[in-house]
Predicted model as a PDB file, atoms N, CA, C, CB and O in Angstrom, pLDDT in the B-factor column:
MODEL        1                                                                  
ATOM      1  N   MET A   1     -78.635 -34.381 -49.361  1.00 62.00           N  
ATOM      2  CA  MET A   1     -77.784 -33.225 -48.776  1.00 62.00           C  
ATOM      3  C   MET A   1     -78.451 -32.411 -48.076  1.00 62.00           C  
ATOM      4  CB  MET A   1     -77.134 -32.433 -49.675  1.00 62.00           C  
ATOM      5  O   MET A   1     -77.633 -31.973 -47.268  1.00 62.00           O  
ATOM      6  N   LYS A   2     -79.678 -31.819 -47.837  1.00 71.00           N  
ATOM      7  CA  LYS A   2     -80.428 -31.024 -47.195  1.00 71.00           C  
ATOM      8  C   LYS A   2     -79.977 -31.413 -45.567  1.00 71.00           C  
ATOM      9  CB  LYS A   2     -81.998 -31.242 -47.670  1.00 71.00           C  
ATOM     10  O   LYS A   2     -79.541 -30.653 -44.702  1.00 71.00           O  
ATOM     11  N   SER A   3     -80.251 -32.879 -45.497  1.00 78.00           N  
ATOM     12  CA  SER A   3     -79.466 -33.101 -43.885  1.00 78.00           C  
ATOM     13  C   SER A   3     -78.200 -32.868 -43.408  1.00 78.00           C  
ATOM     14  CB  SER A   3     -79.424 -34.323 -43.498  1.00 78.00           C  
ATOM     15  O   SER A   3     -77.776 -32.569 -42.292  1.00 78.00           O  
ATOM     16  N   PHE A   4     -77.565 -33.108 -44.706  1.00 76.00           N  
ATOM     17  CA  PHE A   4     -75.852 -32.664 -44.615  1.00 76.00           C  
ATOM     18  C   PHE A   4     -75.942 -30.969 -44.022  1.00 76.00           C  
ATOM     19  CB  PHE A   4     -74.893 -32.731 -46.598  1.00 76.00           C  
ATOM     20  O   PHE A   4     -75.695 -30.539 -42.895  1.00 76.00           O  
ATOM     21  N   PHE A   5     -76.336 -30.339 -45.102  1.00 81.00           N  
ATOM     22  CA  PHE A   5     -76.527 -28.999 -44.733  1.00 81.00           C  
ATOM     23  C   PHE A   5     -76.981 -28.408 -43.651  1.00 81.00           C  
ATOM     24  CB  PHE A   5     -77.107 -28.580 -45.398  1.00 81.00           C  
ATOM     25  O   PHE A   5     -76.549 -27.415 -43.065  1.00 81.00           O  
ATOM     26  N   SER A   6     -77.992 -29.166 -43.398  1.00 82.00           N  
ATOM     27  CA  SER A   6     -78.579 -28.559 -41.829  1.00 82.00           C  
ATOM     28  C   SER A   6     -77.852 -28.856 -40.625  1.00 82.00           C  
ATOM     29  CB  SER A   6     -80.003 -29.131 -41.434  1.00 82.00           C  
ATOM     30  O   SER A   6     -77.812 -28.175 -39.600  1.00 82.00           O  
ATOM     31  N   LEU A   7     -77.156 -30.193 -40.916  1.00 77.00           N  
ATOM     32  CA  LEU A   7     -76.415 -30.551 -39.872  1.00 77.00           C  
ATOM     33  C   LEU A   7     -75.067 -29.416 -39.513  1.00 77.00           C  
ATOM     34  CB  LEU A   7     -75.959 -32.032 -40.244  1.00 77.00           C  
ATOM     35  O   LEU A   7     -74.708 -28.995 -38.414  1.00 77.00           O  
ATOM     36  N   LEU A   8     -74.574 -29.161 -40.722  1.00 80.00           N  
ATOM     37  CA  LEU A   8     -73.232 -28.277 -40.741  1.00 80.00           C  
ATOM     38  C   LEU A   8     -73.445 -26.995 -40.234  1.00 80.00           C  
ATOM     39  CB  LEU A   8     -72.630 -28.074 -42.139  1.00 80.00           C  
ATOM     40  O   LEU A   8     -72.597 -26.402 -39.568  1.00 80.00           O  
ATOM     41  N   LYS A   9     -74.669 -26.486 -40.554  1.00 80.00           N  
ATOM     42  CA  LYS A   9     -75.214 -25.374 -40.068  1.00 80.00           C  
ATOM     43  C   LYS A   9     -75.585 -25.021 -38.839  1.00 80.00           C  
ATOM     44  CB  LYS A   9     -76.021 -25.219 -40.585  1.00 80.00           C  
ATOM     45  O   LYS A   9     -75.396 -23.894 -38.379  1.00 80.00           O  
ATOM     46  N   THR A  10     -76.299 -26.243 -38.051  1.00 83.00           N  
ATOM     47  CA  THR A  10     -76.731 -26.128 -36.901  1.00 83.00           C  
ATOM     48  C   THR A  10     -75.495 -26.839 -35.552  1.00 83.00           C  
ATOM     49  CB  THR A  10     -78.212 -26.846 -37.074  1.00 83.00           C  
ATOM     50  O   THR A  10     -75.554 -26.507 -34.368  1.00 83.00           O  
ATOM     51  N   LYS A  11     -74.496 -27.804 -36.111  1.00 74.00           N  
ATOM     52  CA  LYS A  11     -73.669 -27.996 -35.549  1.00 74.00           C  
ATOM     53  C   LYS A  11     -72.383 -27.566 -35.235  1.00 74.00           C  
ATOM     54  CB  LYS A  11     -73.720 -28.608 -35.751  1.00 74.00           C  
ATOM     55  O   LYS A  11     -71.649 -27.804 -34.276  1.00 74.00           O  
ATOM     56  N   ARG A  12     -72.237 -26.784 -36.386  1.00 79.00           N  
ATOM     57  CA  ARG A  12     -70.512 -25.898 -36.670  1.00 79.00           C  
ATOM     58  C   ARG A  12     -70.923 -24.606 -37.023  1.00 79.00           C  
ATOM     59  CB  ARG A  12     -69.341 -26.516 -38.151  1.00 79.00           C  
ATOM     60  O   ARG A  12     -70.664 -23.737 -36.191  1.00 79.00           O  
ATOM     61  N   ILE A  13     -71.602 -24.197 -38.234  1.00 81.00           N  
ATOM     62  CA  ILE A  13     -71.304 -22.709 -38.698  1.00 81.00           C  
ATOM     63  C   ILE A  13     -72.028 -21.896 -37.621  1.00 81.00           C  
ATOM     64  CB  ILE A  13     -71.898 -22.313 -40.312  1.00 81.00           C  
ATOM     65  O   ILE A  13     -71.482 -20.869 -37.221  1.00 81.00           O  
ATOM     66  N   ALA A  14     -73.309 -22.299 -37.077  1.00 81.00           N  
ATOM     67  CA  ALA A  14     -73.948 -21.539 -36.127  1.00 81.00           C  
ATOM     68  C   ALA A  14     -73.341 -21.098 -34.858  1.00 81.00           C  
ATOM     69  CB  ALA A  14     -74.957 -22.154 -35.840  1.00 81.00           C  
ATOM     70  O   ALA A  14     -73.718 -20.070 -34.295  1.00 81.00           O  
ATOM     71  N   ARG A  15     -72.262 -21.976 -34.328  1.00 80.00           N  
ATOM     72  CA  ARG A  15     -71.603 -21.499 -32.992  1.00 80.00           C  
ATOM     73  C   ARG A  15     -70.424 -20.967 -33.292  1.00 80.00           C  
ATOM     74  CB  ARG A  15     -71.369 -22.547 -31.949  1.00 80.00           C  
ATOM     75  O   ARG A  15     -69.555 -21.032 -32.422  1.00 80.00           O  
ATOM     76  N   GLU A  16     -70.126 -20.354 -34.510  1.00 84.00           N  
ATOM     77  CA  GLU A  16     -68.790 -20.177 -34.538  1.00 84.00           C  
ATOM     78  C   GLU A  16     -68.674 -18.498 -35.352  1.00 84.00           C  
ATOM     79  CB  GLU A  16     -68.038 -21.616 -35.409  1.00 84.00           C  
ATOM     80  O   GLU A  16     -69.430 -18.255 -36.293  1.00 84.00           O  
ATOM     81  N   THR A  17     -68.074 -17.872 -35.063  1.00 90.00           N  
ATOM     82  CA  THR A  17     -67.241 -16.473 -35.713  1.00 90.00           C  
ATOM     83  C   THR A  17     -66.333 -16.617 -36.424  1.00 90.00           C  
ATOM     84  CB  THR A  17     -66.624 -15.602 -34.887  1.00 90.00           C  
ATOM     85  O   THR A  17     -65.295 -16.931 -35.842  1.00 90.00           O  
ATOM     86  N   TYR A  18     -66.257 -16.484 -37.852  1.00 89.00           N  
ATOM     87  CA  TYR A  18     -64.955 -16.681 -38.425  1.00 89.00           C  
ATOM     88  C   TYR A  18     -64.554 -14.921 -38.958  1.00 89.00           C  
ATOM     89  CB  TYR A  18     -65.082 -18.016 -39.842  1.00 89.00           C  
ATOM     90  O   TYR A  18     -65.250 -13.982 -39.343  1.00 89.00           O  
ATOM     91  N   ARG A  19     -63.188 -15.103 -38.750  1.00 94.00           N  
ATOM     92  CA  ARG A  19     -62.425 -13.723 -38.736  1.00 94.00           C  
ATOM     93  C   ARG A  19     -62.281 -13.742 -40.682  1.00 94.00           C  
ATOM     94  CB  ARG A  19     -60.503 -13.795 -37.551  1.00 94.00           C  
ATOM     95  O   ARG A  19     -62.790 -12.900 -41.421  1.00 94.00           O  
ATOM     96  N   THR A  20     -61.593 -14.744 -41.047  1.00 95.00           N  
ATOM     97  CA  THR A  20     -61.435 -14.858 -42.450  1.00 95.00           C  
ATOM     98  C   THR A  20     -62.164 -15.814 -43.242  1.00 95.00           C  
ATOM     99  CB  THR A  20     -60.224 -15.076 -42.683  1.00 95.00           C  
ATOM    100  O   THR A  20     -62.981 -16.474 -42.601  1.00 95.00           O  
ATOM    101  N   ARG A  21     -62.080 -16.042 -44.413  1.00 93.00           N  
ATOM    102  CA  ARG A  21     -63.044 -16.785 -45.577  1.00 93.00           C  
ATOM    103  C   ARG A  21     -62.196 -18.080 -45.261  1.00 93.00           C  
ATOM    104  CB  ARG A  21     -63.037 -16.110 -47.503  1.00 93.00           C  
ATOM    105  O   ARG A  21     -62.775 -19.164 -45.205  1.00 93.00           O  
ATOM    106  N   THR A  22     -60.668 -17.975 -45.029  1.00 95.00           N  
ATOM    107  CA  THR A  22     -59.755 -19.169 -45.104  1.00 95.00           C  
ATOM    108  C   THR A  22     -59.978 -19.841 -43.934  1.00 95.00           C  
ATOM    109  CB  THR A  22     -58.273 -18.871 -45.266  1.00 95.00           C  
ATOM    110  O   THR A  22     -60.001 -21.065 -44.066  1.00 95.00           O  
ATOM    111  N   GLN A  23     -60.201 -19.291 -42.500  1.00 94.00           N  
ATOM    112  CA  GLN A  23     -60.807 -19.974 -41.364  1.00 94.00           C  
ATOM    113  C   GLN A  23     -61.812 -20.566 -41.347  1.00 94.00           C  
ATOM    114  CB  GLN A  23     -60.993 -19.382 -40.537  1.00 94.00           C  
ATOM    115  O   GLN A  23     -61.898 -21.531 -40.588  1.00 94.00           O  
ATOM    116  N   ALA A  24     -62.971 -20.176 -42.216  1.00 89.00           N  
ATOM    117  CA  ALA A  24     -64.015 -20.565 -42.309  1.00 89.00           C  
ATOM    118  C   ALA A  24     -64.225 -21.965 -43.267  1.00 89.00           C  
ATOM    119  CB  ALA A  24     -64.634 -19.458 -42.648  1.00 89.00           C  
ATOM    120  O   ALA A  24     -65.047 -22.877 -43.175  1.00 89.00           O  
ATOM    121  N   ARG A  25     -63.323 -21.766 -44.041  1.00 92.00           N  
ATOM    122  CA  ARG A  25     -63.131 -22.993 -45.057  1.00 92.00           C  
ATOM    123  C   ARG A  25     -62.553 -24.185 -44.559  1.00 92.00           C  
ATOM    124  CB  ARG A  25     -62.272 -22.647 -46.183  1.00 92.00           C  
ATOM    125  O   ARG A  25     -63.012 -25.283 -44.875  1.00 92.00           O  
ATOM    126  N   GLN A  26     -61.514 -24.045 -43.752  1.00 92.00           N  
ATOM    127  CA  GLN A  26     -60.839 -25.052 -42.859  1.00 92.00           C  
ATOM    128  C   GLN A  26     -61.797 -25.590 -41.800  1.00 92.00           C  
ATOM    129  CB  GLN A  26     -59.597 -24.417 -42.150  1.00 92.00           C  
ATOM    130  O   GLN A  26     -61.969 -26.798 -41.638  1.00 92.00           O  
ATOM    131  N   ASP A  27     -62.283 -24.848 -41.237  1.00 88.00           N  
ATOM    132  CA  ASP A  27     -63.392 -25.331 -40.324  1.00 88.00           C  
ATOM    133  C   ASP A  27     -64.384 -26.105 -40.870  1.00 88.00           C  
ATOM    134  CB  ASP A  27     -64.050 -24.306 -39.731  1.00 88.00           C  
ATOM    135  O   ASP A  27     -64.626 -27.140 -40.249  1.00 88.00           O  
ATOM    136  N   VAL A  28     -65.007 -25.898 -41.831  1.00 87.00           N  
ATOM    137  CA  VAL A  28     -65.758 -26.574 -42.691  1.00 87.00           C  
ATOM    138  C   VAL A  28     -65.084 -27.804 -43.369  1.00 87.00           C  
ATOM    139  CB  VAL A  28     -66.200 -25.658 -43.617  1.00 87.00           C  
ATOM    140  O   VAL A  28     -65.846 -28.655 -43.826  1.00 87.00           O  
ATOM    141  N   PHE A  29     -63.984 -27.958 -43.465  1.00 88.00           N  
ATOM    142  CA  PHE A  29     -63.230 -29.206 -43.971  1.00 88.00           C  
ATOM    143  C   PHE A  29     -62.969 -29.783 -42.906  1.00 88.00           C  
ATOM    144  CB  PHE A  29     -61.999 -29.058 -44.771  1.00 88.00           C  
ATOM    145  O   PHE A  29     -63.043 -31.009 -42.977  1.00 88.00           O  
ATOM    146  N   ASP A  30     -62.717 -29.406 -42.036  1.00 86.00           N  
ATOM    147  CA  ASP A  30     -62.625 -30.304 -40.560  1.00 86.00           C  
ATOM    148  C   ASP A  30     -63.793 -30.784 -40.081  1.00 86.00           C  
ATOM    149  CB  ASP A  30     -62.104 -29.524 -39.344  1.00 86.00           C  
ATOM    150  O   ASP A  30     -63.728 -31.879 -39.522  1.00 86.00           O  
ATOM    151  N   TYR A  31     -64.933 -30.206 -40.159  1.00 82.00           N  
ATOM    152  CA  TYR A  31     -66.121 -30.858 -40.013  1.00 82.00           C  
ATOM    153  C   TYR A  31     -66.389 -32.037 -41.034  1.00 82.00           C  
ATOM    154  CB  TYR A  31     -67.141 -29.862 -40.091  1.00 82.00           C  
ATOM    155  O   TYR A  31     -66.848 -33.097 -40.609  1.00 82.00           O  
ATOM    156  N   ILE A  32     -66.139 -31.882 -42.230  1.00 80.00           N  
ATOM    157  CA  ILE A  32     -66.554 -32.904 -43.218  1.00 80.00           C  
ATOM    158  C   ILE A  32     -65.658 -34.020 -43.022  1.00 80.00           C  
ATOM    159  CB  ILE A  32     -66.514 -32.414 -44.688  1.00 80.00           C  
ATOM    160  O   ILE A  32     -66.215 -35.118 -43.000  1.00 80.00           O  
ATOM    161  N   GLU A  33     -64.094 -33.999 -42.837  1.00 81.00           N  
ATOM    162  CA  GLU A  33     -63.227 -34.969 -42.856  1.00 81.00           C  
ATOM    163  C   GLU A  33     -63.114 -35.688 -41.245  1.00 81.00           C  
ATOM    164  CB  GLU A  33     -61.876 -34.317 -43.439  1.00 81.00           C  
ATOM    165  O   GLU A  33     -62.922 -36.894 -41.095  1.00 81.00           O  
ATOM    166  N   ARG A  34     -63.237 -34.927 -40.345  1.00 80.00           N  
ATOM    167  CA  ARG A  34     -63.103 -35.619 -38.976  1.00 80.00           C  
ATOM    168  C   ARG A  34     -64.409 -35.832 -38.574  1.00 80.00           C  
ATOM    169  CB  ARG A  34     -62.328 -34.825 -37.871  1.00 80.00           C  
ATOM    170  O   ARG A  34     -64.539 -36.878 -37.938  1.00 80.00           O  
ATOM    171  N   PHE A  35     -65.382 -35.211 -38.728  1.00 74.00           N  
ATOM    172  CA  PHE A  35     -66.739 -35.719 -37.801  1.00 74.00           C  
ATOM    173  C   PHE A  35     -67.778 -36.479 -38.939  1.00 74.00           C  
ATOM    174  CB  PHE A  35     -67.695 -34.135 -36.954  1.00 74.00           C  
ATOM    175  O   PHE A  35     -68.051 -37.672 -38.801  1.00 74.00           O  
ATOM    176  N   TYR A  36     -68.243 -35.797 -39.897  1.00 70.00           N  
ATOM    177  CA  TYR A  36     -69.391 -36.295 -40.764  1.00 70.00           C  
ATOM    178  C   TYR A  36     -68.701 -37.522 -41.505  1.00 70.00           C  
ATOM    179  CB  TYR A  36     -70.011 -35.070 -41.877  1.00 70.00           C  
ATOM    180  O   TYR A  36     -69.121 -38.592 -41.067  1.00 70.00           O  
ATOM    181  N   ASN A  37     -67.821 -37.639 -42.440  1.00 67.00           N  
ATOM    182  CA  ASN A  37     -67.706 -38.805 -43.250  1.00 67.00           C  
ATOM    183  C   ASN A  37     -67.183 -39.818 -42.152  1.00 67.00           C  
ATOM    184  CB  ASN A  37     -66.700 -38.599 -44.591  1.00 67.00           C  
ATOM    185  O   ASN A  37     -67.674 -40.929 -42.354  1.00 67.00           O  
ATOM    186  N   PRO A  38     -66.468 -39.791 -41.220  1.00 62.00           N  
ATOM    187  CA  PRO A  38     -66.195 -41.219 -40.377  1.00 62.00           C  
ATOM    188  C   PRO A  38     -67.363 -41.612 -39.729  1.00 62.00           C  
ATOM    189  CB  PRO A  38     -65.063 -41.141 -39.214  1.00 62.00           C  
ATOM    190  O   PRO A  38     -67.476 -42.789 -39.388  1.00 62.00           O  
ATOM    191  N   THR A  39     -68.366 -40.700 -39.478  1.00 61.00           N  
ATOM    192  CA  THR A  39     -69.266 -41.308 -38.506  1.00 61.00           C  
ATOM    193  C   THR A  39     -70.677 -41.322 -39.106  1.00 61.00           C  
ATOM    194  CB  THR A  39     -69.234 -40.532 -37.137  1.00 61.00           C  
ATOM    195  O   THR A  39     -71.667 -41.743 -38.507  1.00 61.00           O  
ATOM    196  N   ARG A  40     -70.672 -40.885 -40.188  1.00 62.00           N  
ATOM    197  CA  ARG A  40     -72.005 -41.176 -41.138  1.00 62.00           C  
ATOM    198  C   ARG A  40     -71.742 -42.558 -41.872  1.00 62.00           C  
ATOM    199  CB  ARG A  40     -72.263 -39.877 -42.400  1.00 62.00           C  
ATOM    200  O   ARG A  40     -70.661 -42.661 -42.452  1.00 62.00           O  
ATOM    201  N   ARG A  41     -72.580 -43.585 -41.904  1.00 60.00           N  
ATOM    202  CA  ARG A  41     -72.649 -44.658 -42.519  1.00 60.00           C  
ATOM    203  C   ARG A  41     -73.811 -44.957 -43.441  1.00 60.00           C  
ATOM    204  CB  ARG A  41     -72.531 -45.486 -41.655  1.00 60.00           C  
ATOM    205  O   ARG A  41     -74.930 -44.541 -43.140  1.00 60.00           O  
ATOM    206  N   TYR A  42     -73.610 -45.652 -44.544  1.00 62.00           N  
ATOM    207  CA  TYR A  42     -74.356 -45.773 -45.459  1.00 62.00           C  
ATOM    208  C   TYR A  42     -74.765 -46.996 -45.972  1.00 62.00           C  
ATOM    209  CB  TYR A  42     -73.942 -45.175 -46.203  1.00 62.00           C  
ATOM    210  O   TYR A  42     -73.837 -47.625 -46.480  1.00 62.00           O  
ATOM    211  N   SER A  43     -76.183 -47.708 -46.017  1.00 62.00           N  
ATOM    212  CA  SER A  43     -76.133 -49.133 -46.061  1.00 62.00           C  
ATOM    213  C   SER A  43     -75.856 -49.331 -47.564  1.00 62.00           C  
ATOM    214  CB  SER A  43     -77.497 -49.873 -45.497  1.00 62.00           C  
ATOM    215  O   SER A  43     -75.557 -50.512 -47.744  1.00 62.00           O  
ATOM    216  N   THR A  44     -75.844 -48.708 -48.580  1.00 63.00           N  
ATOM    217  CA  THR A  44     -75.798 -48.575 -49.968  1.00 63.00           C  
ATOM    218  C   THR A  44     -74.261 -48.707 -50.330  1.00 63.00           C  
ATOM    219  CB  THR A  44     -76.469 -47.195 -50.438  1.00 63.00           C  
ATOM    220  O   THR A  44     -73.900 -49.360 -51.309  1.00 63.00           O  
ATOM    221  N   LEU A  45     -73.382 -48.061 -49.496  1.00 62.00           N  
ATOM    222  CA  LEU A  45     -71.951 -48.514 -49.452  1.00 62.00           C  
ATOM    223  C   LEU A  45     -71.249 -49.755 -48.216  1.00 62.00           C  
ATOM    224  CB  LEU A  45     -71.223 -47.087 -49.247  1.00 62.00           C  
ATOM    225  O   LEU A  45     -70.091 -49.906 -47.827  1.00 62.00           O  
ATOM    226  N   GLY A  46     -72.213 -50.307 -47.949  1.00 67.00           N  
ATOM    227  CA  GLY A  46     -71.892 -51.444 -47.029  1.00 67.00           C  
ATOM    228  C   GLY A  46     -71.358 -50.843 -45.756  1.00 67.00           C  
ATOM    229  O   GLY A  46     -70.303 -51.181 -45.221  1.00 67.00           O  
ATOM    230  N   TYR A  47     -72.252 -49.852 -45.291  1.00 61.00           N  
ATOM    231  CA  TYR A  47     -72.080 -49.225 -43.965  1.00 61.00           C  
ATOM    232  C   TYR A  47     -70.746 -48.445 -43.829  1.00 61.00           C  
ATOM    233  CB  TYR A  47     -72.151 -50.309 -42.876  1.00 61.00           C  
ATOM    234  O   TYR A  47     -70.234 -48.241 -42.728  1.00 61.00           O  
ATOM    235  N   LEU A  48     -70.238 -48.042 -44.933  1.00 59.00           N  
ATOM    236  CA  LEU A  48     -69.059 -47.449 -44.787  1.00 59.00           C  
ATOM    237  C   LEU A  48     -69.127 -45.919 -44.934  1.00 59.00           C  
ATOM    238  CB  LEU A  48     -68.172 -48.035 -45.698  1.00 59.00           C  
ATOM    239  O   LEU A  48     -70.204 -45.574 -45.420  1.00 59.00           O  
ATOM    240  N   GLY A  49     -68.192 -44.778 -44.624  1.00 54.00           N  
ATOM    241  CA  GLY A  49     -68.313 -43.568 -44.860  1.00 54.00           C  
ATOM    242  C   GLY A  49     -67.902 -43.433 -46.242  1.00 54.00           C  
ATOM    243  O   GLY A  49     -67.107 -44.161 -46.837  1.00 54.00           O  
ATOM    244  N   PRO A  50     -68.703 -42.140 -46.821  1.00 55.00           N  
ATOM    245  CA  PRO A  50     -68.215 -41.967 -48.132  1.00 55.00           C  
ATOM    246  C   PRO A  50     -66.991 -41.370 -48.416  1.00 55.00           C  
ATOM    247  CB  PRO A  50     -69.028 -41.336 -48.770  1.00 55.00           C  
ATOM    248  O   PRO A  50     -66.620 -41.248 -49.583  1.00 55.00           O  
TER     249      PRO A  50                                                      
ENDMDL                                                                          
END                                                                             
């Protein structure tokens, strides 16, 4: 989990300024669903995304 939050902070949140909480939530959701899950592969899952 530490590496996930580190990547989230450095790759996404630190570069953005959000006007609303909803905008921040949507951006974090987008990061997880469009970048992190499809590109991160895990050997314990047969090299599939979570």
